[in-house]
C-alpha positions in Angstrom: -29.1 -5.5 -3.4 -26.3 -4.9 -6.0 -25.9 -7.5 -8.7 -23.0 -7.3 -11.0 -23.0 -9.8 -13.8 -20.2 -10.4 -16.4 -19.2 -6.8 -16.4 -16.3 -5.5 -18.6 -15.1 -1.9 -18.8 -12.4 -0.8 -21.2 -10.5 2.5 -21.6 -8.7 3.0 -24.9 -9.1 -0.7 -25.7 -7.5 -1.7 -22.3 -9.8 -3.8 -20.1 -9.8 -2.4 -16.5 -12.5 -4.8 -15.5 -13.2 -8.0 -17.4 -16.2 -10.4 -16.9 -16.5 -9.4 -13.3 -19.2 -11.0 -11.1 -20.3 -9.9 -7.7 -23.4 -9.7 -5.5 -23.6 -7.4 -2.5 -26.5 -8.0 -0.1 -28.7 -5.2 1.3 -27.6 -3.9 4.7 -24.0 -5.2 4.5 -20.6 -3.5 4.6 -18.6 -4.8 1.7 -14.9 -4.3 1.6 -13.3 -4.1 -1.8 -9.5 -4.6 -1.5 -6.9 -4.5 -4.2 -3.6 -2.9 -5.3 -3.6 0.6 -6.7 -4.8 0.5 -10.2 -6.8 -2.8 -9.7 -10.0 -1.1 -10.8 -11.7 -0.4 -7.5 -12.6 3.2 -8.4 -13.8 2.2 -11.8 -16.1 -0.4 -10.3 -17.7 2.2 -7.9 -18.2 4.6 -10.8 -19.9 1.9 -12.8 -22.3 1.1 -9.9 -23.0 4.8 -9.5 -23.8 5.1 -13.2 -21.0 7.6 -13.8 -19.5 5.2 -16.3 -21.4 2.8 -18.6 -20.0 -0.7 -18.8 -19.1 -2.1 -22.2 -20.5 -5.6 -21.4 -22.6 -7.1 -18.7 -25.2 -5.8 -16.3 -25.2 -3.8 -13.1 -28.5 -3.8 -11.1 -29.2 -1.8 -8.0 -32.5 -2.9 -6.4 -33.3 -4.7 -9.7 -32.7 -1.8 -12.1 -29.8 -0.3 -14.0 -28.2 2.7 -12.4 -26.8 4.3 -15.5 -28.9 7.3 -16.7 -31.4 6.6 -14.0 -32.0 9.7 -11.7 -34.4 7.8 -9.4 -31.9 5.1 -8.4 -29.1 7.6 -8.1 -31.2 9.3 -5.4 -30.5 6.2 -3.3 -26.7 6.3 -3.8 -23.9 8.6 -2.6 -20.3 8.4 -3.5 -17.1 9.8 -1.9 -14.3 9.4 -4.5 -10.6 9.1 -3.7 -10.0 12.4 -5.6 -12.2 14.7 -3.6 -14.0 17.6 -5.3 -15.5 20.7 -3.7 -16.8 23.8 -5.4 -14.4 26.7 -5.2 -15.2 29.1 -2.4 -17.9 26.9 -0.8 -18.1 26.5 3.0 -18.9 23.1 4.3 -22.5 24.3 5.1 -22.9 25.5 1.5 -21.8 22.1 0.3 -24.5 20.6 2.5 -27.1 22.9 1.1 -26.0 21.8 -2.4 -26.4 18.2 -1.5 -29.8 18.9 0.1 -31.0 20.2 -3.3 -30.1 16.9 -4.8 -31.1 14.4 -2.2 -34.7 14.4 -0.9 -33.8 12.7 2.4 -30.8 14.9 3.3 -30.8 15.4 7.0 -29.4 18.8 7.8 -29.8 18.4 11.6 -27.8 15.1 11.4 -25.2 16.9 9.2 -24.7 19.6 11.9 -24.6 16.9 14.6 -21.8 15.1 12.8 -19.9 18.3 12.2 -20.0 19.0 15.9 -18.8 15.4 16.6 -15.9 15.8 14.2 -15.3 19.4 15.4 -15.6 20.9 11.9 -16.6 24.5 11.5 -19.5 24.4 9.0 -19.0 28.0 8.0 -15.3 27.7 7.1 -14.2 27.5 3.5 -13.5 23.9 2.6 -10.5 25.1 0.6 -8.8 26.0 3.9 -9.2 22.5 5.3 -6.4 20.0 5.6 -6.5 16.8 3.6 -7.9 14.9 6.5 -10.5 17.5 7.3 -11.7 17.5 3.6 -12.0 13.8 3.8 -14.1 14.1 7.0 -16.3 16.8 5.5 -17.0 14.7 2.4 -17.8 11.6 4.5 -20.2 13.6 6.7 -22.0 15.2 3.7 -22.5 11.8 2.1 -23.7 10.1 5.3 -26.2 12.9 5.9 -27.8 12.2 2.5 -29.4 9.2 4.2 -28.8 7.3 0.9 -29.5 3.6 0.9 -26.2 2.9 -0.7 -22.9 4.6 0.3 -19.7 4.1 -1.6 -16.4 5.3 -0.1 -13.2 5.1 -2.2 -10.0 4.8 -0.1 -12.2 5.6 2.9 -9.6 6.3 5.5 -6.9 8.0 3.4 -5.5 11.0 5.4 -7.4 10.2 8.6 -5.6 9.9 11.9 -6.4 6.8 14.0 -8.9 8.5 16.3 -10.9 10.0 13.4 -10.6 6.7 11.6 -12.3 4.8 14.4 -15.0 7.5 14.7 -15.7 7.1 11.0 -16.0 3.3 11.4 -18.4 3.8 14.3 -20.7 6.1 12.3 -20.6 3.8 9.3 -21.6 0.8 11.4 -24.4 2.9 13.1 -25.7 3.8 9.6 -26.0 0.2 8.7 -27.7 -0.7 12.0 -30.2 2.1 12.1 -31.0 2.6 8.4 -30.1 -0.8 6.9 -27.6 1.1 4.6 -25.5 -0.9 2.2 -21.9 0.3 2.2 -18.9 -0.4 -0.1 -15.5 0.6 1.3 -12.4 0.3 -0.9 -8.8 0.2 0.2 -5.4 -1.1 -0.8 -4.8 -1.8 2.9 -6.5 -4.9 4.2 -6.0 -3.9 7.8 -8.1 -0.8 7.4 -11.2 -3.0 6.5 -10.6 -5.9 8.9 -12.8 -4.7 11.8 -15.6 -3.1 9.8 -16.7 -5.2 6.9 -19.1 -8.2 6.8 -17.8 -9.3 3.5 -14.5 -8.9 1.6 -13.8 -9.1 -2.1 -10.3 -9.1 -3.6 -10.1 -7.3 -6.9 -7.2 -8.5 -9.2 -6.6 -8.2 -12.9 -10.1 -7.0 -13.6 -12.0 -9.6 -11.6 -13.0 -10.7 -8.1 -10.2 -13.3 -7.3 -11.4 -14.1 -3.8 -14.6 -13.3 -1.9 -15.6 -14.4 1.6 -17.7 -13.7 4.6 -15.4 -12.2 7.2 -16.8 -14.1 10.2 -16.5 -17.4 8.3 -12.9 -16.5 7.4 -11.9 -15.8 11.0 -13.6 -18.9 12.5 -12.7 -21.5 9.9 -9.0 -20.9 9.7 -6.5 -20.8 12.5 -2.9 -21.5 13.6 -2.0 -24.5 15.8 1.3 -25.1 17.5 1.7 -28.7 18.5 4.4 -31.0 19.8 4.1 -34.8 20.0 6.4 -37.4 21.6 8.5 -39.1 19.0 9.2 -38.1 15.5 6.4 -37.2 13.1 5.8 -35.4 9.7 2.9 -33.9 7.8 1.4 -37.4 7.2 0.5 -37.5 10.9 -2.3 -35.0 10.2 -3.4 -36.3 6.9 -7.1 -36.2 7.9 -7.0 -32.4 8.4 -7.2 -29.7 5.7 -3.7 -28.3 6.0 -2.9 -24.8 4.5 0.7 -24.7 5.8 3.0 -27.1 7.7 6.2 -25.9 9.3 8.3 -27.9 11.7 11.1 -26.4 13.8 12.7 -28.7 16.4 10.1 -30.5 18.4 7.3 -27.9 17.7 5.2 -27.8 14.5 3.1 -24.9 13.4 0.0 -25.8 11.3 -2.4 -23.5 9.5 -5.6 -25.4 9.4 -9.1 -24.9 7.9 -12.2 -26.4 9.3 -14.3 -26.8 12.4 -12.1 -25.8 15.4 -13.8 -27.9 18.0 -13.7 -31.1 15.9 -10.0 -30.4 15.1 -9.3 -29.9 18.7 -10.8 -33.2 19.7 -8.9 -34.9 16.9 -5.5 -33.5 18.0 -6.1 -34.1 21.7 -6.4 -37.8 21.0 -2.8 -37.7 19.9 -1.8 -36.8 23.5 0.2 -33.8 22.6 2.9 -32.3 24.8 2.0 -28.9 23.5 -1.3 -27.8 21.9 -2.0 -24.1 21.4 -4.7 -22.6 19.1 -3.7 -19.1 17.9 -6.1 -16.7 16.1 -5.0 -15.4 12.7 -5.2 -11.8 11.5 -7.2 -11.3 8.3 -4.0 -10.4 6.5 -2.5 -13.8 7.5 -5.6 -15.6 6.3 -5.4 -13.8 3.0 -1.7 -14.7 2.6 -2.5 -18.4 3.1 -5.6 -18.3 0.9 -3.6 -16.6 -1.9 -0.9 -19.3 -1.6 -3.5 -22.0 -2.1 -4.7 -20.2 -5.3 -1.1 -19.9 -6.5 -0.6 -16.2 -5.9 1.8 -14.1 -3.8 -0.1 -11.9 -1.4 2.2 -8.9 -1.9 1.7 -9.0 -5.7 -2.0 -9.0 -5.3 -2.6 -6.5 -2.5 0.3 -4.1 -2.5 
């Protein structure tokens, strides 16, 4: 488990993270979303022990990670700004990682390279941006670390490779109970992979939810009733948005779908359709309730 309590990090007296609190359960995939410059990379580097927080505590399996080689054995990090030693082949990078990580699985590394069709003997400097990203992900996953942190995970990957990476990440959690943090400024990239999502904004976690709960407790309803009506007709429901156009009203509702369906059917509607929302739509409405514009927070 990762426990982040009241963490503040400043650079040149400017607070990048301020009194941030977050808890990430073991064996989960946690998506950290936020605009560029929101502090996502800084937070990952703090958890890894690359940076030291100015205030607060960061515990990984109950101990501080900063200046702690034993806990760092359990963590692997793929930054947004990739680094490879000059002149190294992908295989030589794997050997280097094997010298650091006791559980590095060279056979699995080679298996993944075959799957991604990467030549392990080719110099990494000759790889395309997407190939370098694939190589870095493969090496990190092959460490068999208990915690994997991927910054801007899918940057530079085409849709086919992106889906393959998602599959391998999910397999790692299922087989090894790995805890994974994925960061992105694009909510859609994380929608079908993460168990939990946290929205980082102005140095803190503004919004945090279980993805399944988000998707099952908020939905769109289109309804038409005989006669005139307004929002007061649905006063017993938790309404996130109410829009009426002609005889059809579109509602964004929050709550138990089955109970709401029974309630609305008692009104003998002419039209009653339940429409699932995308995660991005859910975030838009949740941000509106909190008084923020989605585009200013995410983009």
